[in-house]
N, C-alpha and C positions, 0 to 999 in steps of 0.2 A: 504494500500500500504506500501511497505517496501523499502524506498529510498536507503538503504544500498546495495540492490541487483542490482541497476542500474549499468550497465557496467561490471557486473561480467560474468564469463564464466562458463557455465553449460553443463555437459554431462548427457543426459537422455537415458538410455538403454531401448530397446523395446518400442520406442517412436511412432510407427506408428499407434497404436490403443489403445482404452480403457484408462486405468489409465495413461499409459506413454504418450499418446498423449495429454491428458488434462494437465498433469504436465508440459510438454514442453511448451505448449501454455501459461499456467499460469505464469511460470517463465519468459517467453518472455514479457508478459504484465508488469512484474516488471522491465523490462529493461535489463534483462540478455540476453547475446548471447548464443544460444543453438546449441550444437552438437546433431543432431537427429540421434540416432543409430537405425539401422535396420538390420535384418538378411537376409530376402528374399524380403520384400515388398518395393522395390526401388521406385515404382511409388507412393505409399502411403507416403513414407518419403519425396519425392520431393514435393508432394502436401502440406504437413505440412510446409515445408520450405517456399513454396510460400505464404501460408496463414500468416505465421509469418512475412515475409517481407512485405506483403501487408498491415499488421497492423502497420508497421513502425519499426519492430524488425529486429534482425540479427540472422541468422541461416544457417547451412549447414548440409547436410546429410553425414553420415559416416557408412559404412557397416562393421559388424563384428558379428560373432557368439560368444557370451560372454563365452561360454564353451570351446573355442579354444584359448589357450595362444598365439599362433603365430598370429592369427587374431587380438587379443587384442593389440599386439605389433604394428601391422600395423595401427590400429585405433588410438592409442595414438600418433604415429608418425604424423598422419594427423592432430590430434588436436593440437599438438605442433606447427606444421607448420602454421595452420590456426589461432590459438588463442595465442600461445606463453606461455600460462599458463592456469590453470584450478582452479576454486574456488569451484564448486559444483559438486558432483557426486550423481546421483540418480540411484540406482540399482533396476530397475523395471523388466527387462527382466527375463523370466523364461521359462522352458520347461518341459513337462511331458505328458505321455500318460495315460489317465484315465483307471482305472480298479483295480481289487483286488490286494493287495500287493503280494499275493502268486503266481500271474501270472507273476511277474516281472522276467526278465532275467538279466544276468550280463551286457549285453549291455544297457538295459533299466536303470539299476542302475547307470552305469557310465555316461550315457548321462544326466540323471535327476540330479544327484548330482553335476556334473560339471557345468551345465547350471543354476541351480536354487540355488546353495549354494556356491560351491567353487569359482564361478565367482565373488562373492562379494569380497573375499580375493584377487583374482587376479586383479580385478579392482582397489581396494584400493592400492595394491602394485605398480601398474603401474601409478596411478594418483598422488601418493605422491610426486614425484619429481617436478610435475607441480603446486602443491598447495603451492604457496609462498605469497599469498596476505593476507589481513586482515580478509576476510570472507572465512572460510574454512569449508565446510559442506559435510557430507556423509549421505544419507538417503536411507534405504533399505525398500522394500515392502514385507510384508508377509500376511498371512491369518490365520484364526482360525484353519485351517488344520494342522498347526504346533504344536498345543496344544491339539487338539481333533481328534478323528477318524471320518472323513467324508466319506460318501458312495462314492466308486469308486475313491477316492483321491489317493490311492496307495502310491507310493514312493514320490509323490509330497509333502505329509505331512512330510515325513522324511526329505526331502530337506529343507522345510521351517523351521523345528525345528533346523536344522544345521545352516541355514541362521541367525536365531535369536541369536544363540550362538556366531556366528562369529561377528555379529553386536555388541554384548555386549563386546566381547574381544577387538575389534577395538576401541570402545569408550574409554575403559580404557587406552589402549596403546597409542592412538593418542591425548588424551586430553592434555597432557603436551606440545604438539606441536601446540596447539590452534585449532586443528581440532575437530569439534563437530560432533559426530556420533549418530544417532538415527534411529528409524524405524516407519513405519505406518502399523498397522494391519487393513487391509481392510475387511469390511463385504461383504456379498453376493451382487453381482451386475450382471446385465443381460449382460454378455460379451460373446464374441465368444468362449473363452476357457471354460466358464462355460456351454455353450450350448452343449459342446461335451459330457457332462454326459447324460446317457440314460434317467434319470428321471428329467431332468433339469426343465421342465415346472412346474411339481408338487412341486418341492422343492422351486422354486421361489414364488409360490402362498403361500406355507406354511410359508416361511420366512416373507413375508409382513404381514400375519396374526399374527405372533408372535412378530414382531418388534414394540416397543412402538411408534416409529415415523411413522409407517404405510406406509412405502415405502422402496424400495431397495436403497442401496448405489449407487450413481451416480459418474462418473469420476470426476466431479468438486468438489465433497465433499473431495475426496482424494487429489486433486491438491491444494486446499486451505490449508489443514493441512501441506502438504509438503512445501509450500511456507512459512508458519509460522515457521516450523522447520529450514528453511534456514535463517531466519531473526535473527537479534540481540536480538529480544524479547525472543528467545528460547535458547540463548547461555549458560544458566545454566541447561538445560535439557541434560542429558548425559546417553547414553546407554538405553534409554527407548523406548517403543513401544506405540504409541498413537492409541487407538482403535477407529475406525470410522465405526460403525455398526448400528447406530440409536437405540441403547439400546438392540439389539438382545441378546447379551450375558448375560444380566441381568436376563433374564426370565428362569424360571425353566422348 
């Protein structure tokens, strides 16, 4: 447990399922109040809010497409009204249609890069005026697709590479203000978005066989590392990505 996170205010984007949901609940367990961001799944967001409150935590749901600056302005206005300040920003939300990169259109490029990369910069810019406390953290979520070519990952891989570069730049620029910025590189997990790939089942089986830990990454694995990066124990880690993949990337 990280007592310094008790009473802090956190925004988790894309918090209705998968990694985002687990992260939101984990930070709530640490005593943080959670702004549960969603784009379309209001019922899922409200269900998570109810679960957090039932466990004794504090949370509220806030809608915004992270790729839309006007929507972000409205979201941060709601957070300011509800919380008054913000200590932790978790940039988890992403969007992309799977498929070969050569099939990408201009519209697909704009949507993917806005939602999965530029959004981190926009979120940081809008969160900065609210980050006035003693614990100030930004954590982004990426995958190995930002560094390697994954089948059908298309422009999402391009966006993840940009996200990683933005994370490092923010870490350097914000460190003098006491804002610690890092990222988590999540390995393969059996998520709804991964299941959108045409050969997902085969790839999941192959991943388990190749992974030294002999299982897929689970949402709680990512949530635990995010909580650590938000804690004081990680305050001298700056601009780094912690890989959580059970050793998959070590194998030839």
